[in-house]
PDB file of N, CA, C and O in Angstrom:
ATOM      1  N   UNK A   1      -4.548  -0.809  11.396  1.00  0.00           N
ATOM      2  CA  UNK A   1      -3.130  -2.143  11.871  1.00  0.00           C
ATOM      3  C   UNK A   1      -1.780  -1.788  10.511  1.00  0.00           C
ATOM      4  O   UNK A   1      -1.746  -1.355   9.359  1.00  0.00           O
ATOM      5  N   UNK A   2      -0.863  -2.278  11.517  1.00  0.00           N
ATOM      6  CA  UNK A   2       0.304  -2.266  10.286  1.00  0.00           C
ATOM      7  C   UNK A   2       0.319  -3.821   9.970  1.00  0.00           C
ATOM      8  O   UNK A   2       0.113  -4.594  10.906  1.00  0.00           O
ATOM      9  N   UNK A   3       0.535  -4.276   8.802  1.00  0.00           N
ATOM     10  CA  UNK A   3       0.918  -5.578   8.414  1.00  0.00           C
ATOM     11  C   UNK A   3       2.104  -5.709   7.212  1.00  0.00           C
ATOM     12  O   UNK A   3       2.313  -5.039   6.201  1.00  0.00           O
ATOM     13  N   UNK A   4       2.536  -6.461   7.584  1.00  0.00           N
ATOM     14  CA  UNK A   4       3.426  -6.456   6.715  1.00  0.00           C
ATOM     15  C   UNK A   4       5.191  -7.685   6.575  1.00  0.00           C
ATOM     16  O   UNK A   4       5.975  -7.875   7.504  1.00  0.00           O
ATOM     17  N   UNK A   5       5.264  -8.065   5.655  1.00  0.00           N
ATOM     18  CA  UNK A   5       5.744  -9.690   5.452  1.00  0.00           C
ATOM     19  C   UNK A   5       7.123  -9.497   4.985  1.00  0.00           C
ATOM     20  O   UNK A   5       7.362  -8.363   4.570  1.00  0.00           O
ATOM     21  N   UNK A   6       8.328 -10.563   4.953  1.00  0.00           N
ATOM     22  CA  UNK A   6       9.633 -10.413   3.977  1.00  0.00           C
ATOM     23  C   UNK A   6       9.607 -10.844   3.579  1.00  0.00           C
ATOM     24  O   UNK A   6       8.811 -11.783   3.601  1.00  0.00           O
ATOM     25  N   UNK A   7      10.753 -10.563   2.480  1.00  0.00           N
ATOM     26  CA  UNK A   7      11.321 -12.297   1.935  1.00  0.00           C
ATOM     27  C   UNK A   7      12.598 -12.413   0.888  1.00  0.00           C
ATOM     28  O   UNK A   7      12.636 -11.996  -0.269  1.00  0.00           O
ATOM     29  N   UNK A   8      13.609 -13.084   1.611  1.00  0.00           N
ATOM     30  CA  UNK A   8      14.310 -13.300   0.615  1.00  0.00           C
ATOM     31  C   UNK A   8      14.528 -13.424  -0.288  1.00  0.00           C
ATOM     32  O   UNK A   8      13.574 -13.923  -0.885  1.00  0.00           O
ATOM     33  N   UNK A   9      15.553 -13.207  -1.043  1.00  0.00           N
ATOM     34  CA  UNK A   9      15.702 -14.808  -2.036  1.00  0.00           C
ATOM     35  C   UNK A   9      15.821 -13.774  -3.905  1.00  0.00           C
ATOM     36  O   UNK A   9      15.303 -12.662  -3.806  1.00  0.00           O
ATOM     37  N   UNK A  10      16.187 -13.968  -4.821  1.00  0.00           N
ATOM     38  CA  UNK A  10      16.219 -13.709  -5.941  1.00  0.00           C
ATOM     39  C   UNK A  10      15.570 -13.185  -6.648  1.00  0.00           C
ATOM     40  O   UNK A  10      14.464 -12.785  -6.283  1.00  0.00           O
ATOM     41  N   UNK A  11      16.162 -12.944  -8.292  1.00  0.00           N
ATOM     42  CA  UNK A  11      15.597 -11.483  -8.692  1.00  0.00           C
ATOM     43  C   UNK A  11      14.057 -12.557  -9.328  1.00  0.00           C
ATOM     44  O   UNK A  11      12.888 -12.287  -9.602  1.00  0.00           O
ATOM     45  N   UNK A  12      14.755 -13.602  -9.334  1.00  0.00           N
ATOM     46  CA  UNK A  12      13.737 -14.306 -10.280  1.00  0.00           C
ATOM     47  C   UNK A  12      12.464 -14.353  -9.197  1.00  0.00           C
ATOM     48  O   UNK A  12      11.521 -13.583  -9.381  1.00  0.00           O
ATOM     49  N   UNK A  13      12.461 -15.079  -8.306  1.00  0.00           N
ATOM     50  CA  UNK A  13      11.444 -15.673  -6.852  1.00  0.00           C
ATOM     51  C   UNK A  13      10.861 -13.506  -6.289  1.00  0.00           C
ATOM     52  O   UNK A  13      10.203 -13.263  -5.277  1.00  0.00           O
ATOM     53  N   UNK A  14      11.305 -12.532  -7.164  1.00  0.00           N
ATOM     54  CA  UNK A  14      10.994 -11.721  -6.281  1.00  0.00           C
ATOM     55  C   UNK A  14       9.693 -11.322  -7.276  1.00  0.00           C
ATOM     56  O   UNK A  14       8.539 -11.018  -6.976  1.00  0.00           O
ATOM     57  N   UNK A  15      10.322 -11.443  -8.516  1.00  0.00           N
ATOM     58  CA  UNK A  15       8.927 -11.572  -9.883  1.00  0.00           C
ATOM     59  C   UNK A  15       8.333 -12.283  -9.900  1.00  0.00           C
ATOM     60  O   UNK A  15       7.159 -12.089 -10.217  1.00  0.00           O
ATOM     61  N   UNK A  16       8.623 -13.054  -9.693  1.00  0.00           N
ATOM     62  CA  UNK A  16       7.171 -14.243  -9.010  1.00  0.00           C
ATOM     63  C   UNK A  16       6.307 -14.303  -7.899  1.00  0.00           C
ATOM     64  O   UNK A  16       5.165 -14.758  -7.841  1.00  0.00           O
ATOM     65  N   UNK A  17       7.063 -13.740  -6.951  1.00  0.00           N
ATOM     66  CA  UNK A  17       6.220 -12.972  -5.422  1.00  0.00           C
ATOM     67  C   UNK A  17       4.984 -12.362  -6.742  1.00  0.00           C
ATOM     68  O   UNK A  17       4.204 -12.910  -7.521  1.00  0.00           O
ATOM     69  N   UNK A  18       5.368 -10.993  -6.422  1.00  0.00           N
ATOM     70  CA  UNK A  18       4.808  -9.429  -7.104  1.00  0.00           C
ATOM     71  C   UNK A  18       3.838 -10.223  -8.564  1.00  0.00           C
ATOM     72  O   UNK A  18       2.632 -10.041  -8.727  1.00  0.00           O
ATOM     73  N   UNK A  19       4.428 -10.804  -9.179  1.00  0.00           N
ATOM     74  CA  UNK A  19       2.946 -11.131 -10.200  1.00  0.00           C
ATOM     75  C   UNK A  19       1.646 -12.738  -9.570  1.00  0.00           C
ATOM     76  O   UNK A  19       0.815 -13.269 -10.306  1.00  0.00           O
ATOM     77  N   UNK A  20       1.981 -13.209  -7.694  1.00  0.00           N
ATOM     78  CA  UNK A  20       1.346 -14.322  -8.115  1.00  0.00           C
ATOM     79  C   UNK A  20       0.356 -12.488  -6.853  1.00  0.00           C
ATOM     80  O   UNK A  20      -0.857 -12.295  -6.778  1.00  0.00           O
ATOM     81  N   UNK A  21       1.520 -11.566  -6.130  1.00  0.00           N
ATOM     82  CA  UNK A  21       0.703 -10.664  -4.941  1.00  0.00           C
ATOM     83  C   UNK A  21      -0.364 -10.514  -6.030  1.00  0.00           C
ATOM     84  O   UNK A  21      -1.453 -11.082  -5.951  1.00  0.00           O
ATOM     85  N   UNK A  22       0.147  -9.391  -7.486  1.00  0.00           N
ATOM     86  CA  UNK A  22      -0.979  -8.236  -8.222  1.00  0.00           C
ATOM     87  C   UNK A  22      -2.264  -9.135  -8.475  1.00  0.00           C
ATOM     88  O   UNK A  22      -3.423  -8.727  -8.395  1.00  0.00           O
ATOM     89  N   UNK A  23      -1.807 -10.616  -8.841  1.00  0.00           N
ATOM     90  CA  UNK A  23      -3.148 -11.660  -9.418  1.00  0.00           C
ATOM     91  C   UNK A  23      -3.685 -11.525  -8.106  1.00  0.00           C
ATOM     92  O   UNK A  23      -4.783 -10.979  -8.217  1.00  0.00           O
ATOM     93  N   UNK A  24      -3.455 -11.736  -7.079  1.00  0.00           N
ATOM     94  CA  UNK A  24      -4.540 -11.942  -6.185  1.00  0.00           C
ATOM     95  C   UNK A  24      -5.531 -10.517  -5.540  1.00  0.00           C
ATOM     96  O   UNK A  24      -6.732 -10.355  -5.324  1.00  0.00           O
ATOM     97  N   UNK A  25      -3.950  -9.413  -5.347  1.00  0.00           N
ATOM     98  CA  UNK A  25      -4.846  -7.644  -5.063  1.00  0.00           C
ATOM     99  C   UNK A  25      -6.077  -7.992  -6.476  1.00  0.00           C
ATOM    100  O   UNK A  25      -7.277  -7.818  -6.260  1.00  0.00           O
ATOM    101  N   UNK A  26      -5.647  -8.418  -7.684  1.00  0.00           N
ATOM    102  CA  UNK A  26      -7.029  -8.175  -8.721  1.00  0.00           C
ATOM    103  C   UNK A  26      -7.902  -8.652  -8.621  1.00  0.00           C
ATOM    104  O   UNK A  26      -8.938  -8.175  -9.084  1.00  0.00           O
ATOM    105  N   UNK A  27      -7.855 -10.072  -7.822  1.00  0.00           N
ATOM    106  CA  UNK A  27      -8.801 -10.943  -7.776  1.00  0.00           C
ATOM    107  C   UNK A  27      -9.509 -11.032  -6.291  1.00  0.00           C
ATOM    108  O   UNK A  27     -10.130 -11.963  -5.779  1.00  0.00           O
ATOM    109  N   UNK A  28      -9.073  -9.249  -5.608  1.00  0.00           N
ATOM    110  CA  UNK A  28      -9.442  -9.745  -4.321  1.00  0.00           C
ATOM    111  C   UNK A  28      -9.124 -11.080  -3.220  1.00  0.00           C
ATOM    112  O   UNK A  28      -9.860 -11.697  -2.450  1.00  0.00           O
ATOM    113  N   UNK A  29      -7.942 -11.169  -3.490  1.00  0.00           N
ATOM    114  CA  UNK A  29      -7.894 -12.573  -2.180  1.00  0.00           C
ATOM    115  C   UNK A  29      -6.500 -12.172  -2.594  1.00  0.00           C
ATOM    116  O   UNK A  29      -5.926 -12.601  -3.595  1.00  0.00           O
ATOM    117  N   UNK A  30      -6.107 -11.475  -1.894  1.00  0.00           N
ATOM    118  CA  UNK A  30      -4.519 -10.803  -1.512  1.00  0.00           C
ATOM    119  C   UNK A  30      -4.642 -10.736   0.126  1.00  0.00           C
ATOM    120  O   UNK A  30      -5.524 -10.235   0.824  1.00  0.00           O
ATOM    121  N   UNK A  31      -3.401 -11.445   0.492  1.00  0.00           N
ATOM    122  CA  UNK A  31      -3.388 -11.088   2.454  1.00  0.00           C
ATOM    123  C   UNK A  31      -2.168 -10.701   2.803  1.00  0.00           C
ATOM    124  O   UNK A  31      -1.174 -11.100   2.197  1.00  0.00           O
ATOM    125  N   UNK A  32      -2.123 -10.023   3.643  1.00  0.00           N
ATOM    126  CA  UNK A  32      -1.040  -9.801   4.042  1.00  0.00           C
ATOM    127  C   UNK A  32      -0.654 -10.725   6.608  1.00  0.00           C
ATOM    128  O   UNK A  32      -1.230 -10.344   7.627  1.00  0.00           O
ATOM    129  N   UNK A  33      -0.073 -11.304   6.527  1.00  0.00           N
ATOM    130  CA  UNK A  33      -0.446 -11.863   8.492  1.00  0.00           C
ATOM    131  C   UNK A  33      -1.423 -12.437   8.145  1.00  0.00           C
ATOM    132  O   UNK A  33      -2.162 -12.228   9.108  1.00  0.00           O
ATOM    133  N   UNK A  34      -2.072 -13.120   7.344  1.00  0.00           N
ATOM    134  CA  UNK A  34      -3.519 -13.485   7.073  1.00  0.00           C
ATOM    135  C   UNK A  34      -4.690 -12.893   6.942  1.00  0.00           C
ATOM    136  O   UNK A  34      -5.804 -13.395   6.794  1.00  0.00           O
ATOM    137  N   UNK A  35      -4.297 -11.570   7.019  1.00  0.00           N
ATOM    138  CA  UNK A  35      -5.584  -9.976   6.991  1.00  0.00           C
ATOM    139  C   UNK A  35      -5.764  -9.578   5.551  1.00  0.00           C
ATOM    140  O   UNK A  35      -4.830  -9.001   4.995  1.00  0.00           O
ATOM    141  N   UNK A  36      -7.146  -9.892   4.733  1.00  0.00           N
ATOM    142  CA  UNK A  36      -7.420 -10.050   3.436  1.00  0.00           C
ATOM    143  C   UNK A  36      -7.625  -7.929   3.726  1.00  0.00           C
ATOM    144  O   UNK A  36      -8.293  -7.153   4.409  1.00  0.00           O
ATOM    145  N   UNK A  37      -6.154  -7.890   2.297  1.00  0.00           N
ATOM    146  CA  UNK A  37      -6.363  -6.894   1.934  1.00  0.00           C
ATOM    147  C   UNK A  37      -7.538  -5.538   1.192  1.00  0.00           C
ATOM    148  O   UNK A  37      -7.126  -5.436   0.036  1.00  0.00           O
ATOM    149  N   UNK A  38      -7.920  -5.218   1.246  1.00  0.00           N
ATOM    150  CA  UNK A  38      -9.339  -4.634   1.326  1.00  0.00           C
ATOM    151  C   UNK A  38      -9.058  -3.148   0.701  1.00  0.00           C
ATOM    152  O   UNK A  38      -9.018  -2.255   1.547  1.00  0.00           O
ATOM    153  N   UNK A  39      -8.823  -2.690  -0.891  1.00  0.00           N
ATOM    154  CA  UNK A  39      -8.599  -1.643  -0.778  1.00  0.00           C
ATOM    155  C   UNK A  39     -10.821  -1.327  -1.735  1.00  0.00           C
ATOM    156  O   UNK A  39     -11.654  -1.808  -2.503  1.00  0.00           O
ATOM    157  N   UNK A  40     -10.383   0.308  -0.389  1.00  0.00           N
ATOM    158  CA  UNK A  40     -11.957   0.300  -1.214  1.00  0.00           C
ATOM    159  C   UNK A  40     -12.449   1.436  -2.629  1.00  0.00           C
ATOM    160  O   UNK A  40     -11.831   2.243  -3.323  1.00  0.00           O
ATOM    161  N   UNK A  41     -13.414   1.115  -2.585  1.00  0.00           N
ATOM    162  CA  UNK A  41     -13.961   1.503  -4.029  1.00  0.00           C
ATOM    163  C   UNK A  41     -14.672   1.915  -4.540  1.00  0.00           C
ATOM    164  O   UNK A  41     -15.089   1.740  -5.685  1.00  0.00           O
ATOM    165  N   UNK A  42     -15.119   2.989  -3.217  1.00  0.00           N
ATOM    166  CA  UNK A  42     -15.918   4.298  -2.153  1.00  0.00           C
ATOM    167  C   UNK A  42     -15.005   5.644  -2.702  1.00  0.00           C
ATOM    168  O   UNK A  42     -15.511   6.621  -3.254  1.00  0.00           O
ATOM    169  N   UNK A  43     -13.774   5.496  -2.469  1.00  0.00           N
ATOM    170  CA  UNK A  43     -12.523   6.424  -1.660  1.00  0.00           C
ATOM    171  C   UNK A  43     -11.647   6.062  -3.753  1.00  0.00           C
ATOM    172  O   UNK A  43     -11.562   5.273  -4.694  1.00  0.00           O
ATOM    173  N   UNK A  44     -11.104   7.940  -2.990  1.00  0.00           N
ATOM    174  CA  UNK A  44     -10.269   8.537  -4.334  1.00  0.00           C
ATOM    175  C   UNK A  44      -8.848   7.424  -4.062  1.00  0.00           C
ATOM    176  O   UNK A  44      -9.183   6.559  -3.253  1.00  0.00           O
ATOM    177  N   UNK A  45      -7.921   7.314  -4.362  1.00  0.00           N
ATOM    178  CA  UNK A  45      -7.121   6.376  -3.806  1.00  0.00           C
ATOM    179  C   UNK A  45      -5.740   6.996  -4.936  1.00  0.00           C
ATOM    180  O   UNK A  45      -5.718   6.981  -6.167  1.00  0.00           O
ATOM    181  N   UNK A  46      -4.534   7.579  -3.819  1.00  0.00           N
ATOM    182  CA  UNK A  46      -3.340   8.169  -4.244  1.00  0.00           C
ATOM    183  C   UNK A  46      -2.145   6.929  -4.732  1.00  0.00           C
ATOM    184  O   UNK A  46      -1.611   6.491  -3.713  1.00  0.00           O
ATOM    185  N   UNK A  47      -1.730   6.425  -5.693  1.00  0.00           N
ATOM    186  CA  UNK A  47      -0.920   5.569  -5.761  1.00  0.00           C
ATOM    187  C   UNK A  47       0.772   6.264  -6.460  1.00  0.00           C
ATOM    188  O   UNK A  47       0.851   7.427  -6.854  1.00  0.00           O
ATOM    189  N   UNK A  48       1.884   5.359  -6.482  1.00  0.00           N
ATOM    190  CA  UNK A  48       3.302   6.024  -6.288  1.00  0.00           C
ATOM    191  C   UNK A  48       4.525   5.164  -6.087  1.00  0.00           C
ATOM    192  O   UNK A  48       4.911   4.518  -5.114  1.00  0.00           O
ATOM    193  N   UNK A  49       5.112   5.381  -7.513  1.00  0.00           N
ATOM    194  CA  UNK A  49       6.253   4.572  -7.963  1.00  0.00           C
ATOM    195  C   UNK A  49       7.697   4.924  -7.765  1.00  0.00           C
ATOM    196  O   UNK A  49       8.307   5.635  -8.564  1.00  0.00           O
ATOM    197  N   UNK A  50       8.355   4.291  -6.427  1.00  0.00           N
ATOM    198  CA  UNK A  50       9.993   5.664  -6.654  1.00  0.00           C
ATOM    199  C   UNK A  50      11.559   4.490  -6.834  1.00  0.00           C
ATOM    200  O   UNK A  50      11.411   3.450  -6.193  1.00  0.00           O
ATOM    201  N   UNK A  51      12.292   4.547  -7.247  1.00  0.00           N
ATOM    202  CA  UNK A  51      13.080   4.210  -7.846  1.00  0.00           C
ATOM    203  C   UNK A  51      14.264   4.875  -7.218  1.00  0.00           C
ATOM    204  O   UNK A  51      14.439   6.093  -7.209  1.00  0.00           O
ATOM    205  N   UNK A  52      15.560   3.432  -6.367  1.00  0.00           N
ATOM    206  CA  UNK A  52      16.562   5.003  -6.146  1.00  0.00           C
ATOM    207  C   UNK A  52      17.429   4.255  -6.489  1.00  0.00           C
ATOM    208  O   UNK A  52      17.146   3.058  -6.561  1.00  0.00           O
ATOM    209  N   UNK A  53      18.816   4.719  -6.826  1.00  0.00           N
ATOM    210  CA  UNK A  53      19.822   3.058  -7.022  1.00  0.00           C
ATOM    211  C   UNK A  53      21.079   4.439  -6.845  1.00  0.00           C
ATOM    212  O   UNK A  53      21.085   5.476  -7.508  1.00  0.00           O
ATOM    213  N   UNK A  54      22.238   3.978  -5.563  1.00  0.00           N
ATOM    214  CA  UNK A  54      23.230   4.653  -5.306  1.00  0.00           C
ATOM    215  C   UNK A  54      24.501   3.457  -5.005  1.00  0.00           C
ATOM    216  O   UNK A  54      24.150   2.278  -4.962  1.00  0.00           O
ATOM    217  N   UNK A  55      26.044   3.823  -4.793  1.00  0.00           N
ATOM    218  CA  UNK A  55      26.879   3.427  -4.253  1.00  0.00           C
ATOM    219  C   UNK A  55      26.711   1.773  -3.576  1.00  0.00           C
ATOM    220  O   UNK A  55      27.258   0.675  -3.685  1.00  0.00           O
ATOM    221  N   UNK A  56      24.954   2.773  -2.412  1.00  0.00           N
ATOM    222  CA  UNK A  56      25.183   1.686  -2.155  1.00  0.00           C
ATOM    223  C   UNK A  56      24.392   1.269  -1.672  1.00  0.00           C
ATOM    224  O   UNK A  56      24.502   1.060  -0.464  1.00  0.00           O
ATOM    225  N   UNK A  57      23.474   1.011  -2.192  1.00  0.00           N
ATOM    226  CA  UNK A  57      21.908   0.028  -2.488  1.00  0.00           C
ATOM    227  C   UNK A  57      20.690   0.591  -3.145  1.00  0.00           C
ATOM    228  O   UNK A  57      21.055   1.754  -3.323  1.00  0.00           O
ATOM    229  N   UNK A  58      19.837   0.535  -3.478  1.00  0.00           N
ATOM    230  CA  UNK A  58      18.474   0.297  -4.846  1.00  0.00           C
ATOM    231  C   UNK A  58      17.726  -0.375  -3.935  1.00  0.00           C
ATOM    232  O   UNK A  58      17.936  -1.193  -3.039  1.00  0.00           O
ATOM    233  N   UNK A  59      16.634   0.289  -4.487  1.00  0.00           N
ATOM    234  CA  UNK A  59      15.072   0.184  -3.982  1.00  0.00           C
ATOM    235  C   UNK A  59      14.478   0.899  -4.735  1.00  0.00           C
ATOM    236  O   UNK A  59      14.732   2.045  -5.107  1.00  0.00           O
ATOM    237  N   UNK A  60      13.244  -0.119  -5.099  1.00  0.00           N
ATOM    238  CA  UNK A  60      11.537  -0.745  -6.023  1.00  0.00           C
ATOM    239  C   UNK A  60      10.305  -0.500  -4.860  1.00  0.00           C
ATOM    240  O   UNK A  60       9.772  -1.523  -4.431  1.00  0.00           O
ATOM    241  N   UNK A  61       9.851   0.777  -4.352  1.00  0.00           N
ATOM    242  CA  UNK A  61       8.914   0.619  -4.198  1.00  0.00           C
ATOM    243  C   UNK A  61       7.853   1.027  -4.651  1.00  0.00           C
ATOM    244  O   UNK A  61       7.951   1.703  -5.676  1.00  0.00           O
ATOM    245  N   UNK A  62       6.152   0.736  -3.963  1.00  0.00           N
ATOM    246  CA  UNK A  62       5.158   0.695  -5.103  1.00  0.00           C
ATOM    247  C   UNK A  62       3.716   0.943  -3.760  1.00  0.00           C
ATOM    248  O   UNK A  62       3.398   0.119  -2.902  1.00  0.00           O
ATOM    249  N   UNK A  63       3.135   2.228  -3.976  1.00  0.00           N
ATOM    250  CA  UNK A  63       2.931   2.670  -2.496  1.00  0.00           C
ATOM    251  C   UNK A  63       1.367   3.241  -3.352  1.00  0.00           C
ATOM    252  O   UNK A  63       1.228   3.943  -4.354  1.00  0.00           O
ATOM    253  N   UNK A  64      -0.063   2.307  -2.069  1.00  0.00           N
ATOM    254  CA  UNK A  64      -0.449   2.469  -2.709  1.00  0.00           C
ATOM    255  C   UNK A  64      -1.974   3.316  -0.924  1.00  0.00           C
ATOM    256  O   UNK A  64      -2.439   2.731   0.055  1.00  0.00           O
ATOM    257  N   UNK A  65      -2.105   4.416  -1.302  1.00  0.00           N
ATOM    258  CA  UNK A  65      -2.932   4.748  -0.398  1.00  0.00           C
ATOM    259  C   UNK A  65      -4.192   5.644  -0.166  1.00  0.00           C
ATOM    260  O   UNK A  65      -4.202   6.429  -1.114  1.00  0.00           O
ATOM    261  N   UNK A  66      -5.362   5.920   0.728  1.00  0.00           N
ATOM    262  CA  UNK A  66      -6.878   6.522   0.430  1.00  0.00           C
ATOM    263  C   UNK A  66      -6.882   6.604   1.858  1.00  0.00           C
ATOM    264  O   UNK A  66      -6.284   5.974   2.730  1.00  0.00           O
ATOM    265  N   UNK A  67      -7.580   7.396   1.870  1.00  0.00           N
ATOM    266  CA  UNK A  67      -8.123   8.179   3.365  1.00  0.00           C
ATOM    267  C   UNK A  67      -9.348   7.686   3.937  1.00  0.00           C
ATOM    268  O   UNK A  67     -10.387   7.763   3.282  1.00  0.00           O
ATOM    269  N   UNK A  68      -9.330   6.987   5.555  1.00  0.00           N
ATOM    270  CA  UNK A  68     -11.147   6.657   5.627  1.00  0.00           C
ATOM    271  C   UNK A  68     -11.415   6.615   6.371  1.00  0.00           C
ATOM    272  O   UNK A  68     -11.992   5.661   6.894  1.00  0.00           O
ATOM    273  N   UNK A  69     -10.976   8.265   7.124  1.00  0.00           N
ATOM    274  CA  UNK A  69     -11.853   8.984   7.557  1.00  0.00           C
ATOM    275  C   UNK A  69     -11.474  10.418   7.896  1.00  0.00           C
ATOM    276  O   UNK A  69     -10.298  10.570   8.230  1.00  0.00           O
ATOM    277  N   UNK A  70     -12.124  11.321   7.877  1.00  0.00           N
ATOM    278  CA  UNK A  70     -12.006  13.301   7.221  1.00  0.00           C
ATOM    279  C   UNK A  70     -10.709  13.034   8.562  1.00  0.00           C
ATOM    280  O   UNK A  70     -10.722  12.139   9.406  1.00  0.00           O
ATOM    281  N   UNK A  71      -9.389  14.423   8.338  1.00  0.00           N
ATOM    282  CA  UNK A  71      -9.025  14.648   8.944  1.00  0.00           C
ATOM    283  C   UNK A  71      -9.836  15.327  10.256  1.00  0.00           C
ATOM    284  O   UNK A  71     -10.749  16.138  10.099  1.00  0.00           O
ATOM    285  N   UNK A  72      -9.421  14.925  11.418  1.00  0.00           N
ATOM    286  CA  UNK A  72      -9.465  15.718  12.761  1.00  0.00           C
ATOM    287  C   UNK A  72      -9.282  16.950  12.280  1.00  0.00           C
ATOM    288  O   UNK A  72     -10.400  17.249  11.861  1.00  0.00           O
ATOM    289  N   UNK A  73      -8.333  18.142  12.014  1.00  0.00           N
ATOM    290  CA  UNK A  73      -8.295  19.180  11.739  1.00  0.00           C
ATOM    291  C   UNK A  73      -9.714  20.111  10.755  1.00  0.00           C
ATOM    292  O   UNK A  73     -10.080  21.287  10.733  1.00  0.00           O
ATOM    293  N   UNK A  74     -10.035  19.227  10.261  1.00  0.00           N
ATOM    294  CA  UNK A  74     -11.086  19.570   9.635  1.00  0.00           C
ATOM    295  C   UNK A  74     -12.589  20.481  10.575  1.00  0.00           C
ATOM    296  O   UNK A  74     -13.215  21.530  10.731  1.00  0.00           O
ATOM    297  N   UNK A  75     -12.401  18.764  11.021  1.00  0.00           N
ATOM    298  CA  UNK A  75     -13.956  19.378  12.358  1.00  0.00           C
ATOM    299  C   UNK A  75     -13.630  20.107  12.842  1.00  0.00           C
ATOM    300  O   UNK A  75     -14.560  20.869  13.107  1.00  0.00           O
ATOM    301  N   UNK A  76     -12.235  20.611  13.398  1.00  0.00           N
ATOM    302  CA  UNK A  76     -12.132  21.166  14.702  1.00  0.00           C
ATOM    303  C   UNK A  76     -12.006  23.080  13.896  1.00  0.00           C
ATOM    304  O   UNK A  76     -12.178  24.225  14.316  1.00  0.00           O
ATOM    305  N   UNK A  77     -11.655  22.498  12.723  1.00  0.00           N
ATOM    306  CA  UNK A  77     -12.081  24.263  12.361  1.00  0.00           C
ATOM    307  C   UNK A  77     -14.083  24.578  11.696  1.00  0.00           C
ATOM    308  O   UNK A  77     -14.720  25.491  11.173  1.00  0.00           O
ATOM    309  N   UNK A  78     -14.278  23.455  12.074  1.00  0.00           N
ATOM    310  CA  UNK A  78     -16.424  23.381  11.489  1.00  0.00           C
ATOM    311  C   UNK A  78     -16.167  24.435  13.036  1.00  0.00           C
ATOM    312  O   UNK A  78     -16.110  25.665  13.034  1.00  0.00           O
ATOM    313  N   UNK A  79     -16.040  23.485  14.317  1.00  0.00           N
ATOM    314  CA  UNK A  79     -16.478  24.472  15.764  1.00  0.00           C
ATOM    315  C   UNK A  79     -15.574  25.599  15.798  1.00  0.00           C
ATOM    316  O   UNK A  79     -15.525  26.212  16.864  1.00  0.00           O
ATOM    317  N   UNK A  80     -14.928  25.949  14.947  1.00  0.00           N
ATOM    318  CA  UNK A  80     -14.358  27.102  15.688  1.00  0.00           C
ATOM    319  C   UNK A  80     -15.488  28.390  14.957  1.00  0.00           C
ATOM    320  O   UNK A  80     -15.866  29.389  15.570  1.00  0.00           O
ATOM    321  N   UNK A  81     -15.967  27.938  13.138  1.00  0.00           N
ATOM    322  CA  UNK A  81     -16.887  28.553  12.302  1.00  0.00           C
ATOM    323  C   UNK A  81     -18.823  29.104  13.145  1.00  0.00           C
ATOM    324  O   UNK A  81     -19.449  30.124  12.857  1.00  0.00           O
ATOM    325  N   UNK A  82     -19.146  28.279  13.897  1.00  0.00           N
ATOM    326  CA  UNK A  82     -20.159  27.819  15.054  1.00  0.00           C
ATOM    327  C   UNK A  82     -19.450  29.353  16.150  1.00  0.00           C
ATOM    328  O   UNK A  82     -19.887  29.557  17.282  1.00  0.00           O
TER     329      UNK A  82
END
């Protein structure tokens, strides 16, 4: 499932929101649209930070990803080997 929240505001409001969100994440108390955010302890995570800035707009993105299940491609390869 995908959950998303968006907020307009000033730089100060944004940084305050991020500070609060990271504090909650570290305490396992972060929610998005009422859904608890859980980063698994037993999985390898990949984390990225991306910054874009041009004449039209700028953006900063931070992303954490992990795999919850093995890819189906691996299962198909195993079946072919048998």
